[in-house]
N, CA, C and O atoms as a GROMACS GRO file, in nm:
protein
  412
    1UNK      N    1   5.867   6.585   6.818
    1UNK     CA    2   5.918   6.471   6.890
    1UNK      C    3   5.941   6.356   6.790
    1UNK      O    4   5.854   6.326   6.708
    2UNK      N    5   6.056   6.295   6.799
    2UNK     CA    6   6.092   6.183   6.710
    2UNK      C    7   6.018   6.056   6.752
    2UNK      O    8   5.981   6.041   6.869
    3UNK      N    9   5.997   5.963   6.657
    3UNK     CA   10   5.928   5.838   6.692
    3UNK      C   11   5.999   5.760   6.803
    3UNK      O   12   5.934   5.700   6.889
    4UNK      N   13   6.132   5.761   6.802
    4UNK     CA   14   6.205   5.689   6.907
    4UNK      C   15   6.178   5.751   7.044
    4UNK      O   16   6.165   5.680   7.144
    5UNK      N   17   6.171   5.884   7.047
    5UNK     CA   18   6.143   5.953   7.173
    5UNK      C   19   6.002   5.921   7.221
    5UNK      O   20   5.979   5.901   7.340
    6UNK      N   21   5.908   5.914   7.128
    6UNK     CA   22   5.770   5.880   7.164
    6UNK      C   23   5.764   5.738   7.219
    6UNK      O   24   5.691   5.710   7.315
    7UNK      N   25   5.841   5.648   7.158
    7UNK     CA   26   5.842   5.508   7.201
    7UNK      C   27   5.896   5.497   7.344
    7UNK      O   28   5.850   5.412   7.420
    8UNK      N   29   5.992   5.581   7.379
    8UNK     CA   30   6.049   5.578   7.514
    8UNK      C   31   5.946   5.622   7.619
    8UNK      O   32   5.956   5.582   7.735
    9UNK      N   33   5.849   5.702   7.578
    9UNK     CA   34   5.747   5.749   7.671
    9UNK      C   35   5.631   5.652   7.690
    9UNK      O   36   5.543   5.674   7.773
   10UNK      N   37   5.631   5.542   7.612
   10UNK     CA   38   5.522   5.443   7.622
   10UNK      C   39   5.542   5.362   7.749
   10UNK      O   40   5.654   5.346   7.799
   11UNK      N   41   5.430   5.312   7.801
   11UNK     CA   42   5.432   5.229   7.920
   11UNK      C   43   5.538   5.119   7.904
   11UNK      O   44   5.542   5.053   7.800
   12UNK      N   45   5.625   5.097   8.004
   12UNK     CA   46   5.733   4.997   7.993
   12UNK      C   47   5.683   4.856   7.963
   12UNK      O   48   5.750   4.781   7.892
   13UNK      N   49   5.567   4.819   8.016
   13UNK     CA   50   5.513   4.685   7.988
   13UNK      C   51   5.481   4.669   7.840
   13UNK      O   52   5.512   4.567   7.779
   14UNK      N   53   5.420   4.771   7.783
   14UNK     CA   54   5.386   4.768   7.640
   14UNK      C   55   5.514   4.771   7.557
   14UNK      O   56   5.526   4.702   7.456
   15UNK      N   57   5.610   4.851   7.601
   15UNK     CA   58   5.737   4.862   7.528
   15UNK      C   59   5.809   4.726   7.529
   15UNK      O   60   5.862   4.684   7.426
   16UNK      N   61   5.811   4.659   7.644
   16UNK     CA   62   5.875   4.527   7.653
   16UNK      C   63   5.804   4.426   7.562
   16UNK      O   64   5.868   4.348   7.492
   17UNK      N   65   5.670   4.432   7.565
   17UNK     CA   66   5.592   4.341   7.480
   17UNK      C   67   5.623   4.367   7.332
   17UNK      O   68   5.640   4.274   7.253
   18UNK      N   69   5.630   4.494   7.297
   18UNK     CA   70   5.660   4.530   7.159
   18UNK      C   71   5.798   4.480   7.118
   18UNK      O   72   5.815   4.430   7.007
   19UNK      N   73   5.894   4.493   7.206
   19UNK     CA   74   6.029   4.444   7.176
   19UNK      C   75   6.030   4.292   7.163
   19UNK      O   76   6.101   4.237   7.079
   20UNK      N   77   5.952   4.224   7.247
   20UNK     CA   78   5.944   4.078   7.239
   20UNK      C   79   5.881   4.035   7.107
   20UNK      O   80   5.928   3.941   7.043
   21UNK      N   81   5.776   4.104   7.067
   21UNK     CA   82   5.711   4.073   6.940
   21UNK      C   83   5.810   4.096   6.825
   21UNK      O   84   5.818   4.016   6.732
   22UNK      N   85   5.883   4.206   6.833
   22UNK     CA   86   5.980   4.236   6.728
   22UNK      C   87   6.087   4.128   6.720
   22UNK      O   88   6.125   4.086   6.611
   23UNK      N   89   6.137   4.083   6.837
   23UNK     CA   90   6.237   3.975   6.839
   23UNK      C   91   6.179   3.846   6.781
   23UNK      O   92   6.246   3.775   6.706
   24UNK      N   93   6.055   3.817   6.817
   24UNK     CA   94   5.990   3.696   6.766
   24UNK      C   95   5.978   3.702   6.614
   24UNK      O   96   6.007   3.603   6.545
   25UNK      N   97   5.937   3.817   6.561
   25UNK     CA   98   5.925   3.831   6.415
   25UNK      C   99   6.059   3.816   6.347
   25UNK      O  100   6.069   3.751   6.242
   26UNK      N  101   6.163   3.874   6.405
   26UNK     CA  102   6.297   3.860   6.348
   26UNK      C  103   6.341   3.714   6.349
   26UNK      O  104   6.399   3.665   6.253
   27UNK      N  105   6.311   3.646   6.461
   27UNK     CA  106   6.347   3.504   6.472
   27UNK      C  107   6.272   3.422   6.367
   27UNK      O  108   6.330   3.335   6.303
   28UNK      N  109   6.144   3.450   6.350
   28UNK     CA  110   6.065   3.378   6.249
   28UNK      C  111   6.117   3.404   6.109
   28UNK      O  112   6.125   3.312   6.027
   29UNK      N  113   6.154   3.527   6.080
   29UNK     CA  114   6.208   3.560   5.948
   29UNK      C  115   6.340   3.487   5.926
   29UNK      O  116   6.368   3.437   5.817
   30UNK      N  117   6.423   3.482   6.032
   30UNK     CA  118   6.548   3.409   6.020
   30UNK      C  119   6.524   3.261   5.996
   30UNK      O  120   6.592   3.198   5.915
   31UNK      N  121   6.426   3.205   6.067
   31UNK     CA  122   6.394   3.064   6.048
   31UNK      C  123   6.342   3.038   5.907
   31UNK      O  124   6.379   2.939   5.844
   32UNK      N  125   6.257   3.128   5.857
   32UNK     CA  126   6.208   3.113   5.719
   32UNK      C  127   6.325   3.119   5.622
   32UNK      O  128   6.331   3.041   5.527
   33UNK      N  129   6.417   3.211   5.647
   33UNK     CA  130   6.534   3.223   5.559
   33UNK      C  131   6.619   3.097   5.566
   33UNK      O  132   6.664   3.046   5.462
   34UNK      N  133   6.642   3.046   5.686
   34UNK     CA  134   6.722   2.923   5.702
   34UNK      C  135   6.657   2.806   5.628
   34UNK      O  136   6.725   2.731   5.557
   35UNK      N  137   6.527   2.791   5.646
   35UNK     CA  138   6.456   2.681   5.580
   35UNK      C  139   6.463   2.697   5.429
   35UNK      O  140   6.489   2.601   5.357
   36UNK      N  141   6.440   2.817   5.381
   36UNK     CA  142   6.446   2.844   5.238
   36UNK      C  143   6.586   2.816   5.184
   36UNK      O  144   6.603   2.757   5.077
   37UNK      N  145   6.687   2.859   5.259
   37UNK     CA  146   6.826   2.837   5.219
   37UNK      C  147   6.856   2.688   5.210
   37UNK      O  148   6.916   2.641   5.113
   38UNK      N  149   6.816   2.612   5.313
   38UNK     CA  150   6.840   2.468   5.312
   38UNK      C  151   6.766   2.399   5.198
   38UNK      O  152   6.821   2.308   5.135
   39UNK      N  153   6.642   2.441   5.170
   39UNK     CA  154   6.567   2.383   5.059
   39UNK      C  155   6.641   2.405   4.928
   39UNK      O  156   6.653   2.314   4.847
   40UNK      N  157   6.689   2.528   4.907
   40UNK     CA  158   6.761   2.559   4.784
   40UNK      C  159   6.891   2.479   4.773
   40UNK      O  160   6.927   2.434   4.665
   41UNK      N  161   6.959   2.462   4.885
   41UNK     CA  162   7.084   2.385   4.884
   41UNK      C  163   7.057   2.238   4.849
   41UNK      O  164   7.133   2.177   4.774
   42UNK      N  165   6.950   2.183   4.904
   42UNK     CA  166   6.914   2.043   4.873
   42UNK      C  167   6.880   2.030   4.725
   42UNK      O  168   6.923   1.936   4.659
   43UNK      N  169   6.803   2.125   4.672
   43UNK     CA  170   6.767   2.122   4.530
   43UNK      C  171   6.891   2.133   4.444
   43UNK      O  172   6.904   2.062   4.344
   44UNK      N  173   6.983   2.222   4.481
   44UNK     CA  174   7.107   2.239   4.406
   44UNK      C  175   7.191   2.111   4.410
   44UNK      O  176   7.247   2.070   4.308
   45UNK      N  177   7.199   2.048   4.526
   45UNK     CA  178   7.276   1.925   4.541
   45UNK      C  179   7.217   1.812   4.456
   45UNK      O  180   7.289   1.739   4.388
   46UNK      N  181   7.084   1.799   4.461
   46UNK     CA  182   7.018   1.695   4.381
   46UNK      C  183   7.037   1.722   4.233
   46UNK      O  184   7.058   1.630   4.155
   47UNK      N  185   7.028   1.849   4.193
   47UNK     CA  186   7.050   1.885   4.052
   47UNK      C  187   7.191   1.851   4.008
   47UNK      O  188   7.212   1.802   3.897
   48UNK      N  189   7.288   1.877   4.095
   48UNK     CA  190   7.427   1.846   4.063
   48UNK      C  191   7.445   1.695   4.045
   48UNK      O  192   7.513   1.650   3.953
   49UNK      N  193   7.384   1.617   4.133
   49UNK     CA  194   7.391   1.472   4.118
   49UNK      C  195   7.324   1.426   3.989
   49UNK      O  196   7.372   1.334   3.923
   50UNK      N  197   7.212   1.490   3.955
   50UNK     CA  198   7.145   1.457   3.829
   50UNK      C  199   7.233   1.487   3.709
   50UNK      O  200   7.237   1.409   3.614
   51UNK      N  201   7.303   1.598   3.713
   51UNK     CA  202   7.394   1.633   3.604
   51UNK      C  203   7.508   1.532   3.594
   51UNK      O  204   7.544   1.490   3.484
   52UNK      N  205   7.563   1.494   3.707
   52UNK     CA  206   7.671   1.394   3.707
   52UNK      C  207   7.622   1.262   3.650
   52UNK      O  208   7.691   1.198   3.571
   53UNK      N  209   7.502   1.221   3.690
   53UNK     CA  210   7.444   1.096   3.638
   53UNK      C  211   7.421   1.107   3.488
   53UNK      O  212   7.449   1.012   3.414
   54UNK      N  213   7.371   1.222   3.442
   54UNK     CA  214   7.347   1.241   3.299
   54UNK      C  215   7.478   1.234   3.220
   54UNK      O  216   7.483   1.174   3.113
   55UNK      N  217   7.581   1.294   3.273
   55UNK     CA  218   7.711   1.290   3.204
   55UNK      C  219   7.767   1.147   3.201
   55UNK      O  220   7.826   1.106   3.101
   56UNK      N  221   7.748   1.074   3.309
   56UNK     CA  222   7.794   0.935   3.312
   56UNK      C  223   7.719   0.850   3.209
   56UNK      O  224   7.780   0.771   3.136
   57UNK      N  225   7.587   0.869   3.202
   57UNK     CA  226   7.508   0.796   3.102
   57UNK      C  227   7.548   0.838   2.961
   57UNK      O  228   7.551   0.756   2.870
   58UNK      N  229   7.577   0.965   2.943
   58UNK     CA  230   7.620   1.014   2.813
   58UNK      C  231   7.745   0.941   2.766
   58UNK      O  232   7.753   0.897   2.651
   59UNK      N  233   7.842   0.929   2.855
   59UNK     CA  234   7.965   0.858   2.819
   59UNK      C  235   7.938   0.710   2.787
   59UNK      O  236   7.994   0.656   2.693
   60UNK      N  237   7.852   0.648   2.865
   60UNK     CA  238   7.820   0.508   2.842
   60UNK      C  239   7.750   0.489   2.707
   60UNK      O  240   7.783   0.398   2.631
   61UNK      N  241   7.653   0.577   2.677
   61UNK     CA  242   7.583   0.568   2.549
   61UNK      C  243   7.678   0.594   2.432
   61UNK      O  244   7.666   0.531   2.327
   62UNK      N  245   7.771   0.687   2.449
   62UNK     CA  246   7.867   0.716   2.341
   62UNK      C  247   7.950   0.592   2.308
   62UNK      O  248   7.971   0.560   2.191
   63UNK      N  249   7.996   0.524   2.412
   63UNK     CA  250   8.076   0.403   2.389
   63UNK      C  251   7.994   0.294   2.321
   63UNK      O  252   8.042   0.228   2.228
   64UNK      N  253   7.872   0.276   2.367
   64UNK     CA  254   7.785   0.177   2.305
   64UNK      C  255   7.759   0.213   2.159
   64UNK      O  256   7.763   0.127   2.071
   65UNK      N  257   7.733   0.339   2.134
   65UNK     CA  258   7.705   0.389   2.001
   65UNK      C  259   7.825   0.365   1.908
   65UNK      O  260   7.809   0.324   1.793
   66UNK      N  261   7.945   0.391   1.959
   66UNK     CA  262   8.066   0.370   1.878
   66UNK      C  263   8.084   0.224   1.840
   66UNK      O  264   8.131   0.192   1.730
   67UNK      N  265   8.047   0.136   1.931
   67UNK     CA  266   8.063  -0.008   1.901
   67UNK      C  267   7.958  -0.058   1.802
   67UNK      O  268   7.984  -0.150   1.724
   68UNK      N  269   7.839   0.003   1.805
   68UNK     CA  270   7.733  -0.040   1.714
   68UNK      C  271   7.756   0.016   1.573
   68UNK      O  272   7.747  -0.058   1.475
   69UNK      N  273   7.787   0.145   1.564
   69UNK     CA  274   7.806   0.211   1.435
   69UNK      C  275   7.955   0.240   1.414
   69UNK      O  276   8.002   0.349   1.444
   70UNK      N  277   8.027   0.141   1.363
   70UNK     CA  278   8.172   0.153   1.351
   70UNK      C  279   8.216   0.228   1.225
   70UNK      O  280   8.321   0.292   1.227
   71UNK      N  281   8.141   0.222   1.118
   71UNK     CA  282   8.187   0.274   0.990
   71UNK      C  283   8.148   0.419   0.963
   71UNK      O  284   8.158   0.463   0.848
   72UNK      N  285   8.105   0.494   1.061
   72UNK     CA  286   8.063   0.632   1.039
   72UNK      C  287   8.180   0.729   1.059
   72UNK      O  288   8.273   0.702   1.135
   73UNK      N  289   8.173   0.843   0.988
   73UNK     CA  290   8.272   0.948   1.014
   73UNK      C  291   8.238   1.013   1.148
   73UNK      O  292   8.130   0.990   1.203
   74UNK      N  293   8.328   1.092   1.199
   74UNK     CA  294   8.306   1.155   1.330
   74UNK      C  295   8.183   1.246   1.327
   74UNK      O  296   8.104   1.246   1.421
   75UNK      N  297   8.167   1.324   1.220
   75UNK     CA  298   8.054   1.414   1.211
   75UNK      C  299   7.923   1.336   1.200
   75UNK      O  300   7.825   1.370   1.267
   76UNK      N  301   7.919   1.232   1.118
   76UNK     CA  302   7.799   1.150   1.106
   76UNK      C  303   7.765   1.086   1.240
   76UNK      O  304   7.649   1.080   1.281
   77UNK      N  305   7.868   1.039   1.308
   77UNK     CA  306   7.850   0.976   1.438
   77UNK      C  307   7.788   1.073   1.538
   77UNK      O  308   7.695   1.038   1.611
   78UNK      N  309   7.839   1.196   1.542
   78UNK     CA  310   7.789   1.295   1.637
   78UNK      C  311   7.645   1.335   1.607
   78UNK      O  312   7.563   1.347   1.698
   79UNK      N  313   7.614   1.356   1.480
   79UNK     CA  314   7.478   1.393   1.445
   79UNK      C  315   7.379   1.280   1.471
   79UNK      O  316   7.272   1.303   1.527
   80UNK      N  317   7.415   1.160   1.432
   80UNK     CA  318   7.328   1.046   1.455
   80UNK      C  319   7.308   1.024   1.606
   80UNK      O  320   7.197   0.994   1.650
   81UNK      N  321   7.414   1.039   1.682
   81UNK     CA  322   7.406   1.025   1.827
   81UNK      C  323   7.312   1.131   1.887
   81UNK      O  324   7.228   1.099   1.971
   82UNK      N  325   7.327   1.256   1.844
   82UNK     CA  326   7.243   1.365   1.894
   82UNK      C  327   7.095   1.340   1.861
   82UNK      O  328   7.008   1.360   1.945
   83UNK      N  329   7.070   1.296   1.739
   83UNK     CA  330   6.931   1.268   1.698
   83UNK      C  331   6.873   1.154   1.780
   83UNK      O  332   6.760   1.162   1.828
   84UNK      N  333   6.950   1.046   1.795
   84UNK     CA  334   6.903   0.931   1.871
   84UNK      C  335   6.874   0.966   2.017
   84UNK      O  336   6.771   0.927   2.071
   85UNK      N  337   6.965   1.040   2.080
   85UNK     CA  338   6.946   1.078   2.220
   85UNK      C  339   6.825   1.170   2.234
   85UNK      O  340   6.750   1.160   2.331
   86UNK      N  341   6.805   1.261   2.137
   86UNK     CA  342   6.689   1.350   2.140
   86UNK      C  343   6.560   1.271   2.131
   86UNK      O  344   6.464   1.298   2.204
   87UNK      N  345   6.556   1.174   2.041
   87UNK     CA  346   6.436   1.090   2.027
   87UNK      C  347   6.410   1.013   2.155
   87UNK      O  348   6.295   1.003   2.200
   88UNK      N  349   6.514   0.957   2.214
   88UNK     CA  350   6.498   0.883   2.340
   88UNK      C  351   6.448   0.976   2.451
   88UNK      O  352   6.360   0.938   2.528
   89UNK      N  353   6.504   1.097   2.460
   89UNK     CA  354   6.464   1.192   2.564
   89UNK      C  355   6.318   1.234   2.547
   89UNK      O  356   6.244   1.245   2.645
   90UNK      N  357   6.276   1.258   2.423
   90UNK     CA  358   6.137   1.297   2.398
   90UNK      C  359   6.042   1.183   2.432
   90UNK      O  360   5.939   1.205   2.497
   91UNK      N  361   6.076   1.063   2.391
   91UNK     CA  362   5.990   0.948   2.423
   91UNK      C  363   5.981   0.927   2.574
   91UNK      O  364   5.872   0.903   2.627
   92UNK      N  365   6.094   0.936   2.641
   92UNK     CA  366   6.093   0.918   2.787
   92UNK      C  367   6.009   1.028   2.853
   92UNK      O  368   5.935   1.001   2.948
   93UNK      N  369   6.020   1.151   2.804
   93UNK     CA  370   5.942   1.262   2.860
   93UNK      C  371   5.792   1.239   2.842
   93UNK      O  372   5.713   1.262   2.934
   94UNK      N  373   5.754   1.195   2.724
   94UNK     CA  374   5.611   1.170   2.697
   94UNK      C  375   5.559   1.058   2.784
   94UNK      O  376   5.452   1.070   2.844
   95UNK      N  377   5.633   0.949   2.792
   95UNK     CA  378   5.588   0.835   2.872
   95UNK      C  379   5.580   0.871   3.019
   95UNK      O  380   5.480   0.841   3.084
   96UNK      N  381   5.684   0.936   3.073
   96UNK     CA  382   5.683   0.973   3.214
   96UNK      C  383   5.575   1.078   3.242
   96UNK      O  384   5.513   1.076   3.348
   97UNK      N  385   5.554   1.169   3.148
   97UNK     CA  386   5.449   1.269   3.165
   97UNK      C  387   5.312   1.204   3.173
   97UNK      O  388   5.230   1.244   3.256
   98UNK      N  389   5.287   1.106   3.089
   98UNK     CA  390   5.157   1.036   3.093
   98UNK      C  391   5.140   0.960   3.224
   98UNK      O  392   5.031   0.956   3.282
   99UNK      N  393   5.248   0.899   3.271
   99UNK     CA  394   5.240   0.824   3.397
   99UNK      C  395   5.209   0.917   3.513
   99UNK      O  396   5.128   0.884   3.600
  100UNK      N  397   5.272   1.033   3.514
  100UNK     CA  398   5.249   1.129   3.623
  100UNK      C  399   5.111   1.188   3.616
  100UNK      O  400   5.046   1.206   3.719
  101UNK      N  401   5.063   1.219   3.495
  101UNK     CA  402   4.931   1.278   3.481
  101UNK      C  403   4.819   1.183   3.517
  101UNK      O  404   4.712   1.228   3.558
  102UNK      N  405   4.842   1.052   3.503
  102UNK     CA  406   4.740   0.955   3.542
  102UNK      C  407   4.717   0.959   3.693
  102UNK      O  408   4.604   0.940   3.739
  103UNK      N  409   4.821   0.982   3.769
  103UNK     CA  410   4.809   0.983   3.914
  103UNK      C  411   4.780   1.122   3.958
  103UNK      O  412   4.766   1.148   4.078
   0.00000   0.00000   0.00000
C-alpha cells in the first residue's frame, strides 16, 4: 500500500488537521521567505545608496585635490590621491571602530 493510500484511510478529522498544519507550515515558510527577501532588498538598496554617495564624495575629493596640487603629473596625482584616500579611510575606520566598541 502506498503512503498516499494509507493517508486516505486515516480518520477524516485527523486528515483535515494534518492538511491544515501542512498549509500553516507552508504559509509560515512563505512568510519567512517574504521577510528574508524584503530584508535583502532593503540591504541591497542601502548598499546602492552608499555606493552612489561614495562615488559622489570621490568626485568631490578629486576636484579638491586637483585644486590643491596643481603642479603634479597625472600619474603622481593619481597615486598621491589613492594614498591620501587610503589613509583617510583607515583613520576613519579605526576611529569609528573604537567608538562602536566603547558602546
